[in-house]
C-alpha positions in Angstrom: 80.3 107.0 241.1 83.8 108.2 240.1 86.6 105.8 240.8 90.3 105.6 240.4 91.8 102.1 240.2 95.1 103.4 241.4 93.6 104.3 244.6 92.9 100.5 245.1 96.8 99.9 245.7 98.6 100.7 249.2 97.7 104.3 249.3 94.1 104.1 248.3 92.7 102.0 251.1 94.0 99.1 253.6 92.7 95.9 254.4 91.8 97.0 257.9 88.7 98.5 259.4 89.4 102.0 260.7 93.4 101.3 259.9 93.4 99.4 263.2 92.5 95.7 262.9 92.2 93.3 260.1 89.5 93.5 257.8 86.1 91.1 258.1 85.7 88.7 255.3 82.1 88.6 254.1 80.4 86.4 251.4 78.4 87.7 248.6 77.4 87.2 244.9 78.6 88.8 241.8 75.4 90.8 240.7 76.8 93.0 237.8 80.3 92.7 236.1 81.6 95.3 233.6 84.9 95.5 231.9 86.9 97.0 234.6 84.5 96.9 237.7 81.3 95.2 239.2 78.8 95.0 242.1 78.4 92.4 244.9 75.2 91.7 246.5 76.0 90.6 250.0 74.6 87.4 251.3 74.4 88.2 254.9 73.1 91.7 255.0 71.1 94.0 252.5 74.1 95.8 251.1 75.4 96.1 247.6 79.0 97.0 247.2 81.3 98.3 244.2 84.5 96.6 243.5 87.1 96.9 241.0 88.4 94.1 238.9 92.1 94.9 239.9 90.9 93.2 243.3 90.1 89.9 242.0 92.6 87.1 243.0 92.2 84.9 240.1 91.4 84.4 236.4 89.0 87.4 235.5 88.0 86.0 232.5 86.5 82.7 234.5 84.4 85.2 236.9 80.8 85.6 236.0 77.5 86.9 237.3 76.1 84.7 239.9 79.7 83.4 241.3 79.9 83.4 245.0 83.0 85.2 246.4 84.5 86.2 249.6 85.9 89.7 250.2 86.9 92.4 252.9 85.3 95.3 253.6 87.0 98.8 253.0 86.2 102.3 251.7 87.2 104.6 249.2 89.2 107.4 250.3 87.7 110.2 248.1 84.0 109.2 248.6 83.9 107.2 252.0 81.6 104.8 250.4 82.0 101.2 251.4 83.7 99.1 248.8 85.0 95.3 248.5 88.7 94.3 248.2 90.5 91.4 248.2 88.0 89.3 246.2 88.2 85.5 246.3 86.0 83.2 244.3 84.6 80.5 246.5 84.5 77.0 245.0 81.2 75.2 245.6 81.7 72.6 248.1 80.8 69.3 246.6 79.2 67.5 249.4 77.8 63.8 248.9 74.0 64.6 248.5 71.3 61.9 249.6 68.5 61.2 247.5 65.3 61.3 249.8 62.4 58.9 249.0 59.0 60.5 249.2 55.5 60.8 247.5 53.6 63.3 245.1 50.8 64.7 247.4 49.9 67.2 244.8 50.7 67.1 241.1 52.2 70.2 239.4 49.7 71.3 236.6 50.9 71.2 232.9 50.3 75.2 232.9 48.6 77.6 235.1 47.6 80.8 233.8 49.1 84.0 235.2 51.5 81.9 237.5 54.2 79.4 237.8 52.8 75.8 238.1 53.8 74.4 241.5 53.3 70.9 243.1 54.1 69.4 246.5 55.8 66.5 247.8 56.4 65.0 251.2 58.8 62.8 253.0 59.2 61.4 256.6 62.1 61.7 258.9 62.3 60.5 262.3 58.6 60.0 262.4 57.8 63.6 261.3 56.4 64.5 257.6 58.0 67.3 255.8 56.4 68.9 252.9 58.4 70.6 249.9 57.4 72.4 246.7 58.5 71.8 243.3 57.9 72.9 239.5 57.6 70.9 236.4 61.4 72.2 235.5 62.4 70.2 238.8 61.6 66.9 237.3 63.9 64.9 235.3 62.9 63.9 231.9 59.7 64.2 230.2 57.9 62.3 233.2 54.3 63.6 234.1 54.0 63.1 237.9 50.5 62.2 239.4 49.4 62.5 243.0 50.3 59.2 244.7 53.6 58.4 242.6 56.7 57.4 244.5 59.6 59.6 243.9 63.0 60.5 245.0 64.8 64.0 245.0 67.5 66.3 246.3 66.4 68.8 249.1 67.7 72.5 247.8 67.9 75.7 250.0 67.8 79.0 248.3 70.9 80.9 249.7 69.2 84.4 249.3 65.5 83.6 250.5 66.1 80.4 252.4 63.2 78.6 250.8 63.3 75.0 250.8 62.3 73.0 247.6 62.8 69.7 245.8 64.8 69.3 242.9 66.1 66.6 240.5 62.9 64.5 241.2 63.0 61.0 239.6 59.8 58.9 239.4 60.5 55.5 241.4 57.0 53.9 241.1 53.6 54.9 239.4 50.6 54.7 241.6 49.2 51.2 241.2 45.8 50.9 239.5 44.2 47.8 239.0 42.6 47.2 235.5 40.1 44.3 234.2 40.0 42.2 231.3 39.3 38.9 229.5 42.0 36.4 228.6 42.2 36.3 224.6 45.1 34.0 224.1 47.1 31.4 226.0 50.5 30.1 225.0 52.9 27.6 226.8 54.4 30.0 229.0 52.4 33.2 228.6 48.9 34.9 227.5 47.4 37.9 226.4 44.5 40.0 228.1 42.0 41.8 226.2 41.7 45.2 228.4 38.3 46.5 229.5 39.5 50.3 229.7 40.8 50.4 226.2 40.9 48.5 222.7 44.2 47.1 223.4 45.9 43.7 224.4 48.4 43.3 227.2 51.0 40.7 227.6 51.2 38.5 230.9 53.6 35.5 232.0 52.3 32.7 233.9 54.4 33.5 236.8 52.2 36.6 237.4 49.1 34.8 237.9 47.6 34.4 241.5 45.7 31.1 241.3 45.3 27.6 239.7 47.1 28.0 236.4 45.6 24.6 235.1 42.0 26.2 235.2 43.0 29.3 233.5 41.7 29.2 230.0 40.7 31.8 227.1 37.7 33.6 227.9 38.1 34.1 231.8 37.7 37.2 233.3 40.7 38.4 235.4 42.0 41.4 237.4 45.5 42.8 237.0 48.1 45.6 237.5 50.1 47.5 234.7 53.8 47.9 235.1 56.5 49.0 232.6 59.3 46.6 232.1 61.9 47.4 229.4 59.8 50.2 228.0 56.7 47.9 227.4 53.6 47.6 229.4 52.7 44.0 231.0 50.2 42.8 233.4 51.2 41.5 236.6 49.3 40.2 239.8 46.8 38.6 237.6 43.6 37.2 239.4 40.4 35.5 238.5 37.3 37.3 238.6 33.8 35.8 238.7 32.5 35.0 235.1 30.3 37.8 233.6 32.1 40.6 235.6 34.0 42.1 232.7 31.7 43.4 229.9 32.8 45.2 226.9 29.5 45.8 224.9 25.9 46.4 225.3 23.5 44.5 222.8 20.4 46.5 222.0 17.3 44.4 222.7 15.5 45.8 219.6 15.9 43.6 216.3 16.6 45.6 213.3 16.6 44.8 209.5 19.0 45.5 206.7 20.7 44.6 203.5 24.3 43.2 203.1 26.4 45.8 200.9 29.7 44.3 201.5 30.6 40.6 202.3 33.4 39.1 204.2 36.2 37.9 201.9 36.7 34.2 201.9 40.5 34.6 201.3 41.8 37.8 203.1 44.2 40.0 201.4 47.4 40.9 202.6 46.7 44.3 203.7 43.5 43.2 205.3 43.6 44.4 209.1 40.0 45.3 209.6 38.4 42.6 212.0 35.0 43.8 210.8 35.2 44.0 207.0 31.6 43.3 206.4 29.0 46.1 206.0 25.2 46.4 206.3 23.0 49.0 205.3 20.0 49.7 207.4 17.5 52.6 208.2 17.4 53.7 212.0 14.6 56.2 212.5 14.8 58.8 209.8 18.3 58.3 208.5 20.2 55.7 206.8 23.1 53.8 208.4 26.0 51.5 207.6 27.3 49.3 210.4 30.2 46.7 210.1 30.3 43.1 211.2 32.8 40.2 211.5 32.7 36.6 211.2 31.7 35.9 214.7 28.5 38.1 214.4 26.7 35.7 211.9 24.1 33.5 213.5 23.0 31.6 210.6 25.3 29.0 208.7 24.1 30.2 205.4 26.6 32.1 203.5 26.0 35.8 203.1 25.8 37.5 199.8 25.6 41.0 198.8 21.8 42.1 198.4 20.7 39.5 201.2 18.1 40.7 203.5 18.8 40.1 207.0 17.9 40.7 210.7 20.3 41.6 213.5 20.9 43.4 216.7 23.1 46.4 217.3 26.2 46.1 219.7 28.0 49.2 221.3 31.5 48.9 222.5 31.8 50.7 226.0 35.4 51.3 225.3 35.3 53.3 222.2 31.4 53.5 221.5 31.9 51.6 218.3 28.5 50.2 216.9 28.3 46.9 214.9 25.8 44.5 213.7 25.8 41.1 215.8 23.5 38.2 215.8 22.9 38.5 212.0 20.4 36.0 210.6 18.9 35.4 207.1 15.4 37.0 206.9 12.7 34.2 206.1 11.8 36.4 202.9 15.2 36.7 201.5 14.8 33.9 198.9 11.5 35.5 197.7 13.8 38.4 196.6 16.5 36.6 195.2 14.7 33.6 193.6 17.2 31.0 194.5 17.8 27.8 196.4 20.5 27.4 198.5 21.8 24.0 200.0 24.4 22.8 202.4 26.7 19.9 201.7 30.4 18.7 202.5 33.2 19.9 200.1 34.7 17.1 198.0 38.0 18.8 198.2 39.8 21.8 200.0 39.9 23.9 196.7 38.3 27.3 195.8 36.3 27.3 192.6 34.5 30.0 190.9 30.6 29.8 190.8 27.9 32.2 189.1 30.1 33.0 186.3 28.8 35.9 184.3 30.4 37.8 181.5 31.1 41.4 182.1 31.7 44.4 179.8 35.2 44.9 178.4 36.9 47.2 181.0 34.8 46.4 184.1 37.5 44.4 185.9 40.3 46.7 187.0 43.4 45.3 188.6 44.7 48.7 189.9 43.1 51.4 192.2 43.9 55.0 191.9 43.3 57.6 194.5 40.9 60.3 194.0 42.9 62.7 195.9 45.9 64.4 194.5 49.1 64.8 196.5 52.0 67.4 196.4 55.6 66.3 196.6 59.1 67.1 195.6 61.3 64.9 193.5 64.1 63.2 195.6 65.4 61.0 193.0 65.0 61.9 189.2 65.2 59.6 185.8 67.0 60.3 182.8 65.1 61.8 180.0 64.3 59.3 177.5 66.6 59.2 174.5 64.4 59.5 171.3 67.3 58.1 169.0 67.6 54.6 170.9 66.2 51.5 169.0 62.5 50.6 169.9 63.7 47.2 170.3 66.5 47.8 172.9 63.9 50.5 174.9 61.7 47.4 175.3 64.4 45.0 176.5 65.8 47.8 179.1 63.9 48.0 182.5 62.2 51.0 183.1 64.0 53.5 185.5 62.5 54.2 188.8 62.2 57.6 190.3 61.2 58.7 193.8 58.9 61.8 195.1 59.0 62.6 198.9 55.5 63.8 199.9 53.5 64.1 203.2 50.3 62.7 204.2 48.5 63.6 207.5 51.7 64.9 208.9 53.9 61.6 208.2 56.7 62.0 205.4 56.5 59.1 202.8 58.2 58.3 199.5 56.6 56.8 196.4 58.2 55.6 193.1 57.5 56.9 189.8 58.0 56.0 186.2 58.6 58.0 182.9 55.6 56.7 181.4 53.5 58.3 184.0 54.6 61.9 183.5 52.3 64.4 182.0 54.2 67.1 180.6 57.7 68.5 181.4 60.6 66.2 182.7 61.2 67.2 186.4 64.5 67.3 188.1 65.6 66.8 191.5 64.0 69.4 194.1 61.2 70.2 191.4 57.6 70.4 193.0 55.0 68.0 191.5 51.4 66.8 192.1 50.2 63.4 191.3 47.9 60.6 192.4 48.8 57.2 193.6 48.0 54.0 192.2 48.1 50.7 194.0 48.0 47.2 192.5 45.4 45.3 194.1 47.0 41.9 194.0 50.6 43.0 195.3 49.6 46.2 197.2 52.4 48.0 195.3 52.2 51.8 195.1 53.4 53.9 192.3 52.8 57.8 191.4 50.8 58.5 188.2 49.6 61.5 186.3 52.7 63.3 187.4 52.4 67.1 186.6 55.2 69.6 187.1 54.1 72.5 189.5 57.5 74.6 189.6 61.2 74.4 189.3 63.4 74.2 192.3 65.5 77.3 192.7 68.4 75.4 193.5 68.6 74.3 189.7 69.7 77.9 189.2 73.2 79.1 188.7 75.4 78.2 191.7 77.3 81.3 192.9 80.9 81.6 194.6 81.6 83.8 197.6 83.8 84.0 200.8 82.8 83.7 204.5 83.0 87.2 205.9 81.2 86.8 209.1 80.2 84.0 211.6 77.6 84.6 214.2 75.9 82.1 216.6 73.3 80.8 214.1 74.0 82.8 211.1 76.6 84.3 209.1 77.4 86.5 205.8 79.0 85.6 202.6 81.3 88.2 200.5 80.2 88.2 196.9 82.7 87.2 194.4 82.8 90.9 193.4 83.8 91.8 197.0 81.1 94.6 196.9 78.3 93.2 199.2 77.5 90.4 201.5 74.6 87.8 201.6 72.9 86.4 204.7 73.0 82.8 205.3 71.6 80.5 208.1 73.5 77.7 209.6 70.6 75.2 208.6 71.4 76.0 205.0 75.1 74.9 205.4 75.8 71.5 203.7 78.7 69.8 205.3 80.6 70.2 208.5 79.8 73.3 210.0 82.7 73.3 212.7 85.3 73.4 209.9 84.1 76.7 208.5 86.3 79.7 209.0 86.2 83.2 207.8 87.6 83.8 204.2 86.9 80.2 203.0 85.4 79.9 199.6 82.0 78.7 199.5 79.1 77.9 196.8 75.4 79.1 197.1 72.3 79.7 195.6 70.4 83.1 195.7 66.7 82.8 197.2 64.3 85.6 198.1 62.2 85.4 201.5 59.7 87.7 203.0 60.0 91.3 202.0 61.9 90.3 199.0 65.2 89.9 201.4 67.9 88.0 199.3 69.7 85.0 201.2 71.9 82.3 200.4 70.7 78.6 200.3 72.5 75.4 200.1 75.8 76.8 201.2 78.5 74.3 200.4 82.4 74.8 201.3 84.4 74.2 198.0 88.2 74.5 197.2 89.7 77.9 197.6 89.9 80.2 194.6 91.9 83.4 194.2 89.8 85.8 196.1 91.9 89.2 195.7 91.8 89.7 192.1 94.7 89.8 189.5 97.3 92.5 188.8 98.4 92.9 192.3 100.9 95.7 192.3 104.0 95.3 193.7 104.3 98.6 195.5 103.3 98.6 199.2 101.2 101.9 200.0 100.5 103.4 203.4 96.9 104.4 204.3 94.4 105.1 206.9 91.1 103.3 207.4 88.2 105.8 207.0 85.3 103.3 207.1 85.7 99.7 208.6 83.7 96.6 207.6 80.4 96.3 208.2 81.1 93.5 210.4 82.9 95.8 212.7 80.4 98.7 212.5 76.9 97.3 211.9 75.2 100.7 211.8 76.8 101.6 208.6 74.9 100.5 205.3 77.8 99.8 202.9 79.6 96.5 203.4 82.9 97.6 202.1 85.8 99.1 204.1 87.7 102.1 202.9 91.2 103.0 203.0 92.6 106.6 202.4 96.2 106.6 201.1 99.0 109.0 202.7 102.6 109.6 202.4 104.9 107.1 203.5 105.8 107.3 207.1 103.1 110.0 207.5 101.0 109.4 210.5 99.1 112.8 210.7 95.8 113.8 209.3 96.7 117.2 208.0 99.0 115.9 204.9 97.6 115.8 201.6 94.9 113.1 201.0 95.5 110.6 198.2 93.0 108.1 196.5 90.8 105.9 198.5 90.5 102.1 197.9 87.9 99.9 199.1 88.4 96.7 200.9 86.4 93.4 201.8 87.4 90.4 204.0 89.5 88.8 201.5 91.7 91.9 201.3 92.7 91.7 204.7 96.3 89.7 205.4 94.5 88.2 208.7 90.7 87.6 208.0 90.1 87.6 212.0 91.7 90.9 212.4 89.2 93.8 213.3 90.3 97.1 211.5 89.1 100.1 213.4 88.2 103.6 211.9 91.5 105.8 212.0 93.9 102.9 212.0 97.4 103.2 210.1 97.6 100.2 207.6 99.9 98.9 204.9 98.6 97.5 201.5 98.8 96.6 197.9 96.5 97.3 195.1 94.6 94.8 192.8 92.0 94.8 190.1 88.9 92.7 190.3 88.6 90.6 187.0 84.8 90.7 187.0 84.4 94.5 187.2 87.7 95.8 186.8 87.6 97.7 190.1 90.7 98.7 191.7 90.7 97.3 195.6 93.0 97.1 198.6 94.7 93.8 199.3 97.0 92.3 201.7 96.0 94.8 204.1 98.2 94.8 207.4 97.7 97.1 210.3 100.4 99.1 211.8 99.6 99.1 215.5 102.2 99.8 218.3 101.1 100.8 222.0 102.4 100.4 225.5 101.7 97.5 227.8 99.5 99.4 230.8 99.6 96.3 233.3 100.0 92.7 233.5 98.1 90.5 235.8 98.2 86.7 236.2 97.1 85.7 233.1 96.1 88.7 231.3 97.0 92.2 230.7 95.9 95.5 229.2 97.4 97.6 226.4 96.7 101.3 226.2 95.0 101.1 222.8 91.6 102.7 222.1 88.8 100.4 220.5 85.3 101.6 220.6 84.5 103.4 223.9 87.2 101.6 225.9 90.9 103.1 226.1 92.3 99.9 227.2 92.7 96.5 225.1 92.8 93.3 226.8 95.0 90.4 225.9 95.9 87.1 227.3 99.2 85.7 227.9 98.7 83.1 225.7 98.7 85.5 222.6 102.2 86.9 223.4 104.5 85.4 220.8 107.8 83.6 221.7 106.5 82.9 225.3 107.8 86.4 226.5 106.9 87.9 229.8 105.7 91.3 228.9 106.3 94.2 231.6 104.5 97.5 232.2 105.8 99.8 229.5 106.8 97.4 226.8 106.1 98.5 223.5 104.2 95.8 221.4 102.7 95.1 218.0 99.4 93.2 217.9 96.1 92.3 216.1 92.5 93.2 217.0 90.0 90.5 217.1 86.2 90.9 217.5 84.4 88.3 219.7 80.9 88.0 217.9 79.2 86.7 220.7 80.1 89.4 223.2 80.7 92.1 221.0 83.9 93.0 222.7 87.3 93.2 221.2 90.7 91.7 222.5 94.4 91.5 221.1 95.9 88.6 219.7 99.3 87.7 218.2 101.0 90.2 220.6 104.8 90.8 219.9 107.2 92.9 221.8 109.1 95.5 219.7 111.1 97.0 222.7 111.3 96.7 226.2 110.2 99.6 228.7 112.2 101.3 231.1 113.4 99.3 234.1 112.7 100.1 237.7 116.0 101.3 239.6 115.9 100.7 243.3 116.0 104.0 245.2 119.4 104.4 247.0 119.6 104.4 250.8 119.6 108.0 252.3 123.1 109.4 253.4 122.1 109.5 257.1 121.3 105.8 257.2 124.8 104.7 255.2 126.7 107.0 257.6 125.0 105.6 260.7 125.5 102.0 259.7 129.2 102.9 259.1 129.8 104.4 262.6 128.4 100.9 264.3 131.3 98.7 265.3 130.3 95.0 266.7 133.3 95.2 268.9 132.1 98.0 270.8 131.2 97.1 274.5 128.4 99.6 274.5 126.6 97.8 271.7 123.1 96.4 272.6 123.6 92.6 273.6 120.8 89.8 273.9 121.3 87.8 277.1 119.1 84.7 277.6 117.5 84.9 281.0 115.7 81.8 281.0 114.5 79.0 278.7 111.0 79.4 277.4 108.2 77.7 279.1 105.4 75.7 277.6 101.7 75.8 278.0 100.2 74.9 281.6 96.6 74.1 280.3 95.4 77.1 281.9 93.5 80.1 280.5 96.4 82.5 281.6 99.4 82.9 283.4 99.5 81.4 287.0 102.3 83.7 288.2 102.5 87.4 288.3 104.3 88.6 285.1 107.5 90.5 285.8 109.5 93.1 284.1 113.0 92.3 283.8 115.7 94.7 283.1 118.1 93.7 280.2 121.2 92.0 281.6 119.5 90.9 285.1 119.2 87.5 286.0 116.4 86.3 288.4 
């Protein structure tokens, strides 16, 4: 609808309903907010009211959609439609909230197709149980609630719909579950239990054991509760169970036969973490199968060797369904196949010694193992190329330099060292992509990369370019090239250094990279020391011109990055004068990098020559803006200056120089800046040029002046005030006890 803001002041409406009594104050919520007006959704009735920003009592910059406001109802004089006036923001009342303890009665699912997942909690108050709904977003942290969990929460009422729900839900206590296991180790004051529900051990303190502690020993079956303490699971309320209650595995009644293919090492290696290092090959049904076994699975005291013929049972773990060979015994026919005699005796000394020594072909024994898989990685630290002129003797004395390759295996980021002797072909640099295999020393377990081949060079090794920051958005920006003729996109993730210190016009160094669709972008952007960004041979003459094309950051619809200034005669502000030559300009050509030059603005500038291209461009561009102050509110005001679709330019009083208080009608000079987040322009560096006309009080009419002159205080006929009686106080009644009397002036009752 059409609306005249000037009608909102005294003559446009009044703050009284029907002009007879004070207006009724209502409460509502800001539903829509534009530059100079908005709409309010009433909270107590179904109505949507228009309001003008001049009717808001407060800082308009702090008003936003969703804020609660109080207002009076009035009507537009021209249209008769109801409008809101005298707006006042309601500060949310901070009341001490009480956390309510309750329980989850229905856990919210992680995801529900086609609808928002909801759950339910309950709490008791004065003997009555209340149920509230909640969503996963109402749960604090990444906690997943389950039915039966103890929780605490706040009760929230939707001020629009009146619906009550739970919010800020915190887990107080998980639902207690009793688990079973077997005591696998006992120490002085604590022990460990092997759990029956998963392949894992859990710690317990003796203070948590409910029973005779002296009778507790390894191998006892127990029952316990799992609790979280200091971020670790521990067993509590440990109780004994009858022996044989907890069963970890099922042993097959059938007896199988097989052959030992891998024995248990007598001296475990440093990296030996497998509790079942042995292997037995057998045939079950029509398929060959290999089963692991450990030291406790051997039934006979005879040492097992590779190739031994044995018999065994198969054990299946109930927790992870792992099968292994157990009750292993030497088959009676084993020695017929091996043709050897085995004896048992006491060792004369506890020292390992070699037996059955046999000479093998040269090269059979290998101290290193090399992976069959080839990995792909990136050089994180390179090594210097070998100097061919160095003395061979000194080269042997010098320790080999070590480089580092970063790679990824099964989603885990790892690093591995490499040496120059293991390079195949070219010498890689930092950032180059290579593939390699991993060599491991059997005795020490140390790994290194070998058979390293260069796949491709890193683009960062290319030539580094210089540029200037031209635009800064929320997550990305643009760099003006050194030739000032185009802009290059860059994402903030490619910025090396402190992003908060980056400003418009800063000199940066970057590398060009091509992405999807051959789009060019800047990578590894680094802020460097400032360089001359306006070229050389700057003319001393100051020229006047008009902006015929702004920068692309001001008008994103245009394809050209550079702005364009058309020269005009000194002091000429019209468009009909003879047009002169045009000069392009970039962000570095502007005197104030944050200034937002609009199309059609008058500017003063100088001309410089770009060293690389010889092109003449405008530099030290200063806008010539003058306008009148339209109005000034509490902390802001508006200037009669057209920017884009708006004919009023906003400014904050903090932007007024010298701390002056501007008045309506003052002539000011200013700069225009563009808010990259909102896309709106505002004035900054506002300086008063001249004061506007002062308001002169209207003299009193002659008839009133003559009447005042004719009044004399000594005249006996002049009106007088006579005190009849002293005023009476309240008598605690709802009215007057005696009848009111109308007294004539000057009459005493």
